[in-house]
C-alpha positions as CSV (number, residue, x, y, z in Angstrom):
1,X,12.0,7.7,30.9
2,X,12.1,10.9,33.0
3,X,14.9,12.4,31.0
4,X,12.8,14.9,29.1
5,X,11.8,18.2,30.7
6,X,9.7,21.0,29.4
7,X,12.6,23.3,28.6
8,X,14.2,20.7,26.3
9,X,11.0,19.9,24.5
10,X,10.0,23.6,24.1
11,X,13.4,24.3,22.7
12,X,13.3,21.4,20.3
13,X,9.8,22.4,19.2
14,X,10.9,26.0,18.6
15,X,14.0,24.8,16.6
16,X,11.7,22.4,14.6
17,X,9.3,25.3,13.8
18,X,12.1,27.7,12.7
19,X,13.7,25.0,10.5
20,X,10.3,24.3,8.9
21,X,9.8,28.0,8.3
22,X,13.3,28.3,6.7
23,X,12.6,25.2,4.6
24,X,9.3,26.5,3.3
25,X,10.6,30.0,2.6
26,X,13.7,28.9,0.7
27,X,12.1,26.0,-1.2
28,X,11.9,26.6,-4.9
29,X,8.9,25.2,-6.7
30,X,9.1,23.8,-10.2
31,X,12.8,23.1,-10.3
32,X,14.0,19.5,-11.0
33,X,15.5,17.7,-8.0
34,X,19.1,16.6,-8.0
35,X,18.2,13.4,-6.2
36,X,17.8,10.3,-8.3
37,X,14.4,8.7,-8.2
38,X,15.8,5.6,-6.5
39,X,17.2,7.6,-3.7
40,X,13.9,9.4,-3.2
41,X,12.1,6.1,-3.0
42,X,14.5,4.8,-0.4
43,X,14.1,7.9,1.7
44,X,10.3,7.7,1.6
45,X,10.3,4.0,2.4
46,X,12.7,4.5,5.4
47,X,10.7,7.5,6.7
48,X,7.4,5.5,6.4
49,X,8.8,2.5,8.2
50,X,10.2,4.8,10.9
51,X,6.7,6.3,11.4
52,X,5.3,2.8,11.7
53,X,7.9,1.8,14.3
54,X,7.3,5.0,16.3
55,X,3.5,4.5,16.2
56,X,3.9,0.9,17.5
57,X,6.2,2.2,20.2
58,X,3.5,4.8,21.1
59,X,0.8,2.2,21.3
60,X,3.0,0.0,23.5
61,X,4.0,2.8,25.9
62,X,0.4,4.0,26.2
63,X,-0.8,0.4,26.9
64,X,1.9,-0.1,29.6
65,X,0.9,3.1,31.3
66,X,-2.9,2.6,30.9
67,X,-3.3,5.7,28.7
68,X,-5.1,6.1,25.4
69,X,-3.2,6.8,22.2
70,X,-6.1,7.3,19.8
71,X,-6.2,11.1,20.1
72,X,-2.5,11.3,19.4
73,X,-2.8,9.6,16.0
74,X,-4.2,12.5,13.9
75,X,-1.5,15.0,15.0
76,X,1.1,12.2,14.6
77,X,0.2,11.8,10.9
78,X,0.5,15.6,10.4
79,X,3.7,16.3,12.4
80,X,5.3,13.2,13.8
81,X,8.3,14.7,15.6
82,X,6.5,17.4,17.6
83,X,3.6,15.0,18.5
84,X,6.1,12.4,19.7
85,X,7.8,14.9,22.0
86,X,4.5,16.1,23.4
87,X,3.4,12.5,23.8
88,X,6.5,11.7,25.8
89,X,5.9,14.7,28.0
90,X,2.3,13.7,28.6
91,X,3.4,10.2,29.6
92,X,5.8,11.6,32.1
93,X,3.2,13.5,34.1
94,X,3.0,12.2,37.6
95,X,-0.3,10.6,38.5
96,X,-2.4,12.7,40.9
C-alpha cells in the first residue's frame, strides 16, 4: 500500500479543491436539471453504496493495522475523497 506519497495526495487535494470551487461558482440555482429523475436516483444510490463500501474498507484497514477509525468518520461524511486520501497517508506512516 506504499504507492501514495505526499506530493500525489497534495496535488489531488488541490485539484479537488479547484474543481469544487469551479463547480460552486458556475452552478446555477433554480434552473431545472436535464437529468431524468430515475437517473438521479441511480446516481445517488450508487454514490451512497460506494460510500458504504469505502467506509467498510476503512474500518477493515484500521483494524488490521491496529488504528482507530472513529475520528475519521465525521470528515468522511462531509468530504469522502479528501478524507480517504488523508486516511491512506496516515496509515502509511512508519511506526516509530
